[in-house]
N, C-alpha and C positions, 0 to 999 in steps of 0.2 A: 432868416430861416435855416441857412447853411450851418449855421453855428448852433442851432437847435438840435438838428440832426446829427450833427458831431457829438455834442453832449449826450444823446440819446445812445448813440452808438457805443461811446465810451462807457455809460453806466451799464449797458448790456453786457459789454466785454468784462466789466468787472465783477458783474453778477454771476457769469458762467465760467469765467476761467478760475483755475485753482488757485488759492493763495499762494503767493511766492515769500519763501523767507528772505529776511534781512541778511542771512548769511550770504557771504561771497565767495568763501573759499569752499570748494569741492575736495571732500577729505576721502582717501581710501580707508577700508576696514580690513583688508587682509591680515594685517598684522594682529589686530585684536581679535579674530577668529584663530589665529594659532595661539593667543594667550589663552582665550578661553578651553581651546581643547587640551592645552598641557594641564592647567589646573586642575580641570577634571580627570586628567588621567593619572597626574602626579599624586595626587590625593588619594584617588583609589589605589594605587600601588602601595603607597606607605601605609594605609589603614589595613590592607589586606596583609602585609609583611607583619605589622603590630598585634594583629588580633586572629590569624589564620594558623599560625605555626602550631600552637598547642592543640588546635583540633586535629590538624594533619597527624600529628605524633598520636593522639587518641586513637583514630581510626587506623593507624599501623601503615599509613602510606609514607613511603621516603620521601626525603627533601629533594626535589627536581631541581634546586638551585634558585639562584637569587633571581637570574634572568626570567625563569616561569613565574616565580612567586609573585615579582613585581610587574614582569610584561604582560600576564594574562589580564590582570584587572585593569591595566593602564591602557592595554589596546582596546577593551570593553567599553571604557568609559569614555576614550578619546575618539572612538568610532561611533559610539551613541550621541556625542556631541555632533559630530560631523552628521549623523544621519539627521539631527533635529535641524542643523542648517540647512541641509538639502530639503527636507520637509517643507521647512519654513520658506524657503527661497522660492519654489515651485507654488506654493500657496499666494505667496507675494504676486508672481507673475501671473498668476490665473485669475486673482481675485481682488488684487489692488493696483492693477494697472489698466492701462486702456490701449486696446490693439488698433493698428492702423486702418486705413480704409481697405487696404488688398488682404487684411487678416492676418498679418505679420505683428510681431511684438514690437512696441516702441523701445525707445532707449532703457527705461527702467526697467520694463518688462524682460528686455534681451539681457540686460546686465543681470538682473535677479536669477534667470534661467541658466546663464552660464556660471555664475555663483553656486547653484543647486547642482550643476552638472560635475564640477569640480569635488564638492561635499560629498556627492553619492560616489563618484569613483575613489574618494578616500575612506568611505565607509565600506566599499567593497573589499579594497586591498586590506583594511582591518580584519574584514571577516575572513578572509582567505588565511592571513597570520594566525587567527584564532584556533584554526584547525589542528595544525601540529601543538599549539600550545595547550589545547584541551586533553590531548593524550599526554603529554607531559605532564599535566597536572593530575590527571586520575591515575597515572601509572607509577609517577615518581621519577621517570627516566628524564636526562637531562633535554633540553630543546635541541641539542646539537644531534641528539638521536632520532627524536620524533619528526624532525624537520625533513629528513631525507624522504624523498618521494614515496620510496617502497612503503613508508609508515601512514602516509596520508589515507590509504585505503583501510587500514587497520582501525584508525581513528574515525573514519565515516561508516565503516561497518560495525564497530562496537560501542560507539558512544553516541547517543542520540544529539548531544549537543553539538558534536562535531557535525553532522548531517544538518542540523538547523543553521550553522555558520555557512554552510555551503548554500543552502536557500537563501540566505541573506545576501551573499556574495552574487547570486546569480539574479535576484531582483534589483540590486544596486548597479549591477553591471548593464542590465537591460535600460535602465532609467538612465544611466550616464551615457548609454551610447546613443539610444533613441534622442535624447535632448542634444547631442552635438549635432543631429542630422537634419534638426530643422529649427525655423523660427517662427512657425505658424502657432498663433495662441491658442487655437482649438486643442492642441497636444499638451498645453501645460496642465489643465486638470487631470489628465491621464497620468503624467508624470508626478503629479503631487499624490495622486492616490496609489500606484505602485510603489513609491518611494516611502508612504506609508505602510503598506504591506510588507515592506522589506524588514520593518521591526517585529513583524507577528511572530515569526518562528520563535523568536526569544521567550515568548510566553509560555510556549508547549513545554521547554525544558529549564524554566525557572523553578526555584524552590517552592513555588505556590502551586505548581502543577502536580504536586504529589501528594500523598499521605492524606489524612483525614480532612474533609471539608476542601477538597482541591477544586470542586466545582465551584465554590465561592471564591478560593483562591485566584483560579484561573480567569473568570470572567470579571473579578474586580481588577485584576493585574491588566487585562486588556484595555479596560477603561482607563487606568491609571497611565499606563504607557502611552495610550493614545493622545491624552489631554495634556501630558507631561511634553509630547513632541510638539503638539499645537503652541503650548506657552512658550517652551523654551526657543523653539525652532523659529515662531513667528517674532518674538522679541530681537534674536539674532539678525533677522533678515531686515527688521525695522532700523536697528543701528546702523546698518549699511544703506539704507533707503534716507534716512535721517542725515548722515554725513556727506552723501553724494547729492544733498539738496532735491531730493526725489519730487516730483509732481504728486497732487491730492495727497498731501501729508496729514491733513486734518482729518479727511474721511478714512484714511487708511488707519490712522492710528484710533480713532472711534470703534472702526471694525474690530481693531485688533483687542482694543479694550474690554469689547463685549464678550470675545472669545477667551481672553483672559481670565476674565470674573468667573465663567462657566468652567474653565480649566482649573482655577481655583477649588471650586466647589467639590468637582469632580474628582479632583485629585485627593483633595482632603478626606471625602467620604470613602474613597477605594482604598487609602492609605489606612484609615481607621479599621477599615474591613480586615484588610490583611495583617495588622497589627493584632488585630483581637484574634485572629485566628493561629498565630504564632508565640503570642506572649502573655502573661499575665501582667497585672498592674505593678506588682512588686519587683518585675524584671526589668523595668525601666532604670532602676538604679543599681541593679546587683548582677546584671548581666551584660556582657559585652554586646550581644545582638540587641538587648533592650536598651542600652546607652545610645547606640547608633541610632535606632528609631527615634528615641527621644531627640538627638541631635537633628536629623533628619526633619522633625515636626516643628522644631525652632526656627531651623533655615526656611520652611515652607512659610510659616508666619511671619518672618523679614520678608519675604517675596512677597505676601499680601499687603503688608505695609507699604513695600514700594509701589505696587499696584493703586493703591490710596492715593500716594502722593503723585502720581502720574494724573489721576482723575482731577484732583484738586488743583494742580498747580500747572504741570507741563503741559497737560493737552489744552487749557484755556490760553496759555501762552502761544502756542502753535495755532490755535483758531485765530488769535489776533494778529496771525502773519509777522510776528515779531522775530522770533529764533526759534531754530530746532534745537540750538546747542544744549538748554537745560534738559530737554526729552534725553539726547542721547548719552549725554553724560551721566545721567541718572540709570538710563537703560544699561551701561556699560556696568555699573556697579551691580545693578540687579542680574544681569548675565554671570557676572562672576560668582555670585551667590548661587545661580541655578548651576554652575558648573561644580561649584563645592557640594552642593544636593546630589547632583547626578553620583560624582565621586562617592560619597557616602552610601548612596544607594547600591551601586557596584559592589563596594565592599560589604555592605549588607547582606546581599544575595549571596556572597561566599562564606557567610558567618553561619555556622549551624544555630538554629533557635534552641532555645532552653530544652534540656532534656525531657521535661513533661510534655514538650510540643513538639519534639522530633516526630520524623515519619518511621522511624523505629518503634518497637514496643513501646506502649504509652507511659512508661515512667513510673516512679514508684507511687503506690497508690490509685494509679489509673490503669484501665483495662487495656489490654492490648488492641491495637488497630487491627481489624480484621481485614481478610482479602477483598470483601466486598467495599471496604472503605477505601482500599487501597485503588481500586478500580474506578469505583464510582463517587466516592467522596464522602459516603454516608451509608447507613444500614437500612436494609428493609426487611421488615418483620413479618409482615403479612402479605399473602398473595393480591394481585392486583383484581379489584371488583367494586363492588358498590360500597364498601366499607372503606376501602382504599381512597375511592374518590371524595369521600368526605373527611377523611383523617389525615391524609399524606399532602401535605401542601408544603414547597420549598422555594421561595422567592428565587426567580432566576434574574441573577443582576444584569446580565447581558440583554436578553429578550424581554423580560420584565420591564426593564428599565427604556428599553426603546419603545415599548408599546406605550407607557406612560408619557413620555416625550413626544411621540409623534400624535397622540391625541391633544396634548397640550399647544403643539404648534399649529395644528389645524385649528382649533378653536381660537387661537390668537389672531390667525389669518381672517376667521369669520367675524372677528371683534372688529379687525382695521375695516373690512369691506361693509359691516353695519355702520359702523362710524361715519364712512364715507357716504352713506344713504344708498347702499345698493342691497340687492336680494339675493338670496342664494336658496335653492330648493332644500327643504327639511329632510327628503329622503336621502339627498347625498350626504348630509351631515350625519344620520342615523346608521347608513350603510358604513363611514368611515369610522365611527366609534365602536359600531359592532365588530369591524375588523381588529381594531385594537383592542378590544375587550376580549375577542376569541385567541389573539395572540397573547395576551396575558394569561388567560385561562390555560392555554394550552403548553404555557412554558412553565408556569408555577404551581399547576395542580398536579394530580397523580399521574396524568398523561406524560407531562414532563419529567416528573420524578423516576417512572416506571420505564420511560423511553428508553434509556442506555442498558434496561436490563433484561427487558424482554422486547423479541423481534414483533410480536402482533401488536404490543402498544406501541411500538417504534412507526411501525407501519399506520397506524390510526392517526398519530400525529404527524407522520409523513402527508398523508392526504389532505390534513387540514393547513398543513404549512404551504403545500403546493396548489391546492385546489380549493380550500374552503376560504382561508384568509386571504390570499389575492383577490379572490371573486369580490369580496365586500370592499377592499381597500380600493379597487379599481374603479367601482361604483361611486365612490367618494369623491372622485375627481379633484385631487388635491392640487394638481397643476393648473387647471382652470380657475380654481379659487385664489392661488396665489397671484396668477397674473392679473386678475380682477382685484385683488385687495393691495397689491404693493403698488407703490407708485413708481412710474417709469423714471429712468435716470435723464431720460432727455439726449438731444444729439450732442451736447457739449458737456454732459455729466459723466460721472464714473460709474460704468455699469454695475449693477448690484443684482440681486437675486431674480429680479423679473428677466433681467436680459441674461442671465445665466441660464434660465428654465427654457427661455427661447431658443438659446444656442443648443441645449441639451435636447430639445426636439428636433430641431433643423440642423441635421449634421449627417454625413454619409454612414456613420456608425448606426445612429439611431434608424436610418431609413433602412439598413441592411438587417438590423436585429428585430425590425417590424414587420417584413416582409413576410406574409403569411406562411410560407413554405420553411423559412427560416425560423420563424417563432414557434412554428409545431414541430420540425425536427429537435430544436433545442429543448423543448418541453418534454416531448416523448423519449429522446435518446437519453437524457439523464437518467430515466429508469433502467435502462439496461445497462448502460456503461456501469453505474453504481453497482447493481446488484447481481449483474452477469458477468463480472471481472472481478479480479482480486481486490479492486478498490475498497470495497465493504469490508473486507477482513482487515484491510491497513487503517481505515480510518474510526473502525469501531472500537479499536484498543486504545484511544486516546481521547479525551475529554475534548480537545481542540478540534477532532474529527467530527465528533457529534455537532459542535457549534457550526463548523463548516458545512456540514450537510443541511443543516437548518437553512442557513443563510441561502445556499444554492436554491433549495425548495423554495423560498420566497422569492427570490430574484427571478427565477425560471418561471413560475407560475403568474407572477405580475407582468411580465413581458408578454406571455399568451393570452392573458386575458385583457390585457390593455388592448392588445390588437383585436379581440373577438368582441368585446363589450365595454371596452374603457368609456367611460365619461370624456376624458381628455382628450384633445385631438392627437392624432398621431401622426409621425411623418409620412406613412404610406395611407393615402385615402382609398378605403376598400368598400366595395359594396356589400350591402346586407347579405345578399345572396352568396358571395363569396366566404364572408365569415361563416355563414350557415354549413357551406359546405366543408370549410376548414375543421370546423369544430367536429363535424361528422366524420370526418376522415381520422380524426386522433382518436376516436372511439375504439375501433379493434385493435389498436396498439395496445392501449391500457387494459383491454378484457385479455389480449393474448398474454400480456405481462402477468397478470393476476394469475391467468390459468397454469401458467408456467411455474409459478411458484407454488401452488396449490400442488402440483404433480412433482415437483422435485424431490429427490431423495438424498439430496446433498445439502447438509446444514451450511448455512452461511455465518461465517466467522465462529464455528464451533468452539475452536479453543478459547476464544474471548468468552462466550457465554459460561462454558464450562468451568471457567476459572473462577466465575462471580460466587460460587458456593453459595446460592440461595437457600434459605432455611425451610423451603418446600419443594416438593418434586416437580420437574419440569420436563417433560417430554419435548426436546427441542425441535425435532421434526414435525411433530403435531403442531407445535406453537408458529412454526413457521408457515405452515398449511395455513393455518388461520390467519396469518399475515397476509397470505396470498388472496385468501377470500375477501379480506378487508379491501385490498387494493383493487379486487374486481367489481366489488358491489359498492364501495364508495363513490367511485367516480359517478355512479347514477344520481345522486343526490345534487352535486353542485350542477350536474348537466340541467336538471329541470330550472333551477335559478339562471343559469345562463341561457337557457333557450327562451324562457319568459323574458329576460331582460333585452335579448336580442330582437324579440318579435316587438317589444314595446319602443326598443329604439328605431326599429324599422317603420313602424307606424307613424312615430313622431317626425322621424324624416320626411315622409310622404306629407304629412300633414305641414311641416315648414315649406316644402317644395310649392305645395298647393297655394299656400298662404303667400309666399313669396311671388308666385305667378299673376294672383288676385290683386296685388300691390302694383305690380307692373302694368296689370291691364287698366287699373283704374288710373294710372298716371298717364298711359297713352290711348286711352280710350280704344282698347282692344285693337290697335294696330295690328298685331301679329295674327290675330284670327281675321281680320279683314283681309290682310294680304293673302292668307292661305286660302280664304274663299275665293278672292279674286285668282289666283293659280289655278284652282280647280275650275272656274269658269271658263278661264282661258284655254286650258286643256280640254274642255269638253266641247270647245267650237273649232279647234284645230281638226282639219282632214288631212292626213298624210297617208302613207303606203299602209294601206290595210284599214283606214281608220273606218269608213262606211261599213265594210264589210265585217269588221269586228263588231261593231255596234247592231250589224244586223243579226250575227253570230248569237249575240246575247239577247236581244230583243224579239227575234221574229220566230215564228213556228217552223221547227227543224224537224225534217224526216229524212227516210233514208236515200231519198233522192235528191237530198239538198246539196248543192254544188260543194259547200265545207266539208262535206262527209266523204265526198268523191276525191278531193284534193285539199290542199291548203287553201285558206282565204284569199291569198294573193294571185294564184292561179286561177282560182274561180272568179275573181275579179276581171282578171285579164281576158277570161273566156266571154264574160258577159259585156266586155268594152268591145269585143269584136262583133 
């Protein structure tokens, strides 16, 4: 019997414990990280020196010297590889390791987090170095001049790229400092998110963010940059994880393999869009810009082949718990190709596109790019109206793609739930799909096309982003669906999406954000901070600013309506009456905001709207007043939906409580009711101070001479007792 128990215990341990590689030697990877960074940086510097000197002479910019010509692209490519390593390391610490019982990181998670800290510190230092390099590059002055502290302010004030690099350094510094102060697992997803955000300022100042079709260029570049970081950074982190014989290697590699596949598809699609914006097919072999695009495409295909080999050979080898060596050896080769790709990409960003596709006047045989195209990325020919709603469509690569992906993920989770025999309310599914469809329509129809050009349309879209779409999405209950559809990892398994969602709900930050007061303040205050301060003037002038505003509207609205009518469980358990009071309390602030816009005599972002040079007459103040009327009236429509949903949830909650009480009563034969009646019987039999007199007071005939009217019952009782 004892032998059987020992055998069963051994079998259980073998099934639940992570496979251990037969590799006995633990290897460090810091040297390889340095090699990757140097390869990408050196290649970017050499290509820039080879291809950018002619363009600099053509533009009439003096030669700033070899240090700037080589150092600027070197620092950018090397810094981006460090950023990739930082993002990938925090991604591994957050989603590829298991925390301890006290919530701290294990050995693998701690090592990955510390790697991410040093990588982000290097990324921040490279970003600071880029500030004087930017000024040297655009002015032609040597670095020895621009590196002086007195010239740093010039770079920040007169160059958008210099300011962008400052923000990069700030975000990177926050991550580096924060990760050095804690070993808690809960903070690793936060560091992962902020480290990814540190890359985004570069999207604002890339060559894709200017000229015609820059809305396509910027949005596709955001996707391209994001998934490049996931792909490159994730693999760099896995190289270190495999060489140090980290736990859960098969599961972690499987997760990364899926991420890499998605990244390959997204990078290829976004890269194709960017290439189509800037070059013609003939430029692939006749122009320096086109040649580097072709080289980058070839390197991307090689990376795809490496991924295929991983799926067919190295991953099965790891799953058999044989050795991690084939994986990390091929991964090193793959990262080297990635470093070369980033080097080419950095040099590509510094190379002017062909003349016919440059942001200057359209080139021979092509019309000049209008001021509207410079600002919006496209031309508007007709005023906003019903004709425009049926004819003006432009797919939004960022939000349109996000809507499609969100609908697909939801339906996939629904499929998994149905496959396991579970049920799900049809109404929830319809609400979610309606929210995704509304997001797709708002971003891609005339509403999205005219939103950056007219304040009134901007406000219509704003109301949909903040009050319409979030209401539909929260009624879909995506978190509840995921928790029911996804399999739990178990006590001994590696945490997955299901466990991450539980942590997302049950943590101090979520509890703080879902407090009724906090949720209301952040929802309402966003209106006033955005439009009643110079923030709107700053954001309206940049395409990235419009993207940021729309993201803010969606998140802010989702948090508020998650608290008020959300199907998903919230960290704060709030009574329906409190929810209703919270909802009603927010309405006056919305009304006052709309009224203030209607009565305002100062045009918001007037310089920006006037610079668009629309082909029809627009009274900016009247258009703004219309936007205020929209803000005042539009809140009423979702109010009805929210109120109805709230009362329905209130009624369902009462029905559930009643049903639960009935089930308890059936199980214990109404013990609670019997106990309550027994208590009442005992109380009625008790005679204490004032007991008889109080019964007399409530039951006997009382007149003006009754003792209880002449004095209190106790004194009357005493008198009768005498």
